[in-house]
C-alpha positions, 0 to 999 in steps of 0.5 A: 594491518597497517594498510587497512588501518590507513585506509580506514582512517583515510575513509573517516577523514574523507567522510568527515571533510565531505570529500567522499561526496564530492567524488560523485555528482550526487545531485545530478545522479539524484536528478536522473533517478527522479526523472527516470520515474517522473518523466514516463509518468508525466509524459503518459499523463499528457498522452492520455489527456491528448489521446495520443501515443502509448505507455511504451512510447512514453517510456522510450521517449523518456529514456531518450530525454534522460540521455539528453539531460546526461549529455547536456551535463556531460562536463559535470558527470563523470563515467563513474556517475553514469555507471552508478546511475545505471547500476542503481537502475539495474538493482532496483529493477532486479529487486522488483523482478525477484520479489512478488507483490503480495500486498492486499491493496496491490492485488485488489486494485493497484495491479488491475488498474496498472494492467488496464492502463498498460493495455491501453485504457485511458482513465482520463477520457474513457471515464469509469475504470470498471475492473469487472467486479460487482459491486464496484468498490474496487473500481471506484478506488481505481477511478478516483485515486491519484495515479502518478505511480500507476502511470510509471508502472504502466509505462515500464510494464508496456516497455519490458513486458513484465508486470512486476518491474513497475514496483521499482519506483519505491527504491528508485525514489528512495535512492534519488532522495538519498543522493539528493540530500547527500549532495545538498548537505555536502558542505554541512557538518558530519552530524547533520549529514548523518541525520539527513541520510538516515532520514531517507531510510524510512521504514515504511518505504523499506518495507513496501518496496516489493509491491504496488502500494504507495505509502513508501513513495509517500514517505520518500517524497514527503521527506524531500518536501520537508527537506526543501522546507528546511532549506528555506527555514535555515535561510538558504536559497536552494539552487536551480537544480535543487529547486527543480528537483523539489518542485517535481517531487512535490508535484508527485507527492500530490499525485501518489495519494490523496493525503499527499495533496494535504501534506504538499499543501502544508509544506508550501504553506509553512514555507510561505509563512516563514517567508512572511515572518522573516520579511516582516522582521527584516523590514526594519525602520518602518511602521508595523503596517508597512512591514506587514505589507512588505512581508506579505508581498515577499511571501506572495511572490515566493508562494507564486514562484513555488505554487504555480509550477506545482499547480501546473504540473498537478493539473496535468499529472493529476488530471484524473481524479482532481480535475475530472472530479471538478469537471463532473460536478464532484468534490475535488477529493471525491469520494473522501468528502462525499457521504454517498458512494463513500469507498474509503474504509472508516477506521473509527470502529477499529480505532475504538477497539485498538485504543479504547481509552484514547478518544482523539487523534492526538492521544491515539498517536501517542499511545501508538508510539508507545505500544507493542508492534501489532498488525491486529485489531486488538487493544494496544498495549504499552511497552517498555522502550527497551523491549526489542524482543523478536515479538516486536520485529516479527509483525514486519514480516508482513508489514502491511497495516501496522495498527500500532508502532508502525515505524519499528520496534526501536522508534519509541526509544529513538524518540526518547533519546532524541528529545533531550537534544531539543530540550538542552540545546536552542532549536535554532536554524529553522528546527522549530519551523521544521518540527511545527510543519511535521506536527501539522502534517501528522495531526491533520491526518485523523488516522495518524496512529496507523503510521503508514498514513504519516510516514514522515513522523520518522523525521521527527526524532531526527529533527530534534537532534539537529540543534546539537552543536558540532562540538558535541556531535558524539551525542548524535551517534547513538541515536543515529546508530539506533535509527539505522539499526531500526530501519535496516532491521525491519528491512531485513526481516521484511526482505527475508520473509518476502524472498521466501514467499516469492521463491515458494510462489515461483516453485508453485507456479512453475509446476503449473506453467500454462494451466488455469487457476481458480481465484475464488476471491476475485478482489485479488489478481496475481498479474505480476506472478501469473503473467510470467508463468502464462497461468490463466486466472479464472475468477469464480467470484464476481462479488466479494464473499465473507470468509473467516480465514485468518488475515495473514493468509490473505494473498499468499500462494505459499500453500495449496488452497486445499490445506488451509483456505488459501485463495488459490486452486489448480484443477487437481485441487478441486474436489468432485461434487459430493454425490453421497450425503456430506455430513459436516460433523464427519471428518470426510467433509473437511476437504469440502469445508476447507474449499468453502468461504463464509463458514466458521467452526463453532464448539458446542457444550457437548464438545461437538463442532458445528458449522455456522455462517460467518456473515451473509454469504457462503460459497462452496467450490467443487468439480463436476467429474462426470458428464451430466445426462439428466437434471441434478438435485441439490439437498441442503440440511440445516437450521437457523440460529439467533434471535432473528431466525424466523425472518431468515431467507437464504437465496441459493445459486449455482454458477451464480444463477439463482435456483431457489429460496430456502427459509430454514427454521429453528429445527433441522430440516432438509430442502431440495432444489432442482439443478437443470441439466444445462446448468450442470453441462456448463460446469462440465464444459468449463476448463476446470469443470468448476461448480460454484454453490452460493448461499446468500442470507438476506437481512444478515449484516456483511463482514464489513458492516459487522466490523469483522465480527461474526453475525449473531444470527444466521444458518447452521449447516449440517450437510449437503449433497448434489446428485442426479435427480430421481426420475419423475 
């Protein structure tokens, strides 16, 4: 016990004196981690621009350059430093290998884009990145979104042959930022080091490490940029290594997301503005005009010193889309600032539902901070800051789109406990400038209430504690512990859920090694999973289809498609075509209805359930289990409902080929359509013997157009039947 007590006291004394951080070359380890992400990405962007090399070559050349940097710094790097660096590489890649990407954004356009780049597609010189879907909204995003993390993921995928390894950039950047801050703050008081340490553990980054999304990288890189600005605000000139690290980080910030361009620009603006004010103050004994000119010259020199290398790196790293947009006569931020072809979802509609009493970005952000944690589109509810029940943690099981309180259940309480540090202690040492920069970055974002767009807000309460003097550092410990529990808590909830989902996915896929699988909603591509199990993806849906399945079920392979409407079907899951009339009021129809998209069960006054269209498309997926020897016949029974029933026209297609039009009236009627033998043979020859029946309602609003709400008019289906046609 004495020995343990001695070791404990010794550890505390070393941490308090900063000796622990001096045992490792933290800044150099951070630089190596950053270069591991940045070099393959930047080198691949150069290769693509010059039309030389390949993603695999970019990765291995980058590794050689990193080894050269380590050799050049061999006098400052000990063996333990190299071992720490290698261990972190293994840990980050192991995590990316074991956890599967289940984020909608990752499955819909990040993964397909990365796969195409890794396979040789050149997004700079080859133009439009068509992902093979109609309409091309997702291809638009792949074409016009920044691609820094995609280049890294493509290089890693090409080098190692496993698609999922590319998601390692989340943890790699997080550890790089953490080690960089610890190294830069090694001479600072303990309380300041603790605050900046937990500042790097952003909940957004910790709950996105499993997938191809970029908000986690945005959170980490913006934290590095804000810390860089803080060094200037304190009057401390960064070292050459710190300057290089932060310039590379800021350049990546511009290239991970379009909003990162705005955040990086704001960070540089506040640094230059601070230099202007300080230089004017220091130019004493001169006229106001001369002081202003001296300050302007000093700020201009600093602006050029910081802005020129960032601009140079971004012009190459972000050639697509920033430079390509300009060269093609588009706005640099197309399509964000172009009405036609706009592909970014406008969140004004959901905002009005979630925050009905808040009508601007400031009030919505405040309500979000004080609300119950939710990922649903429903009115936000104010909560007690001491409410830490499981209901507040459970939404972070998915952690995709938190519409309120997206930084964790304890963030509201953390904010309240931190504000006194700003009120009772003088905010010197650049803290005021730091808070002003954070608020500017947050309020420039119209959708700041959805906090994955403004993840740097995590720094705000921690910055409020920076003025607390070292003599009262005990006032920092409670908020520090609260922030640590909040960050690690949401990480634990998310990681456990994702681990269970990943293992279930692995179990499902292992049983179907090498088989084809039907993905009926083609916006979701499971390259990171299926490539590993040699499962061939088959897309039966070249256009987006409306569906009523609950949102948490999207992108989940945890259950068979036939049980709850999941978008996954192996061959044995497909039901044979209903050769007997399938009455939708009969329980025997339920398996076919569950294999459909776009139908919603609705209760009637006499306690019966009818099936109505949810929006403007309905699809059925089934198998043809016998060889067709003649033409077949499709029978549809149903009626129109709603105020515009008489105007309704339904286009009927089989295997995406139109076979006729149906105009259902206000009364139940049956319509028959002839299905040519050649069309049915096509289904029988298919490796899954798949037949797809599509009903497209003309004039009915789509799911997006109707703000995720059911349409007020459409078709009420009674039943279907597909059978050999009677001899004529």
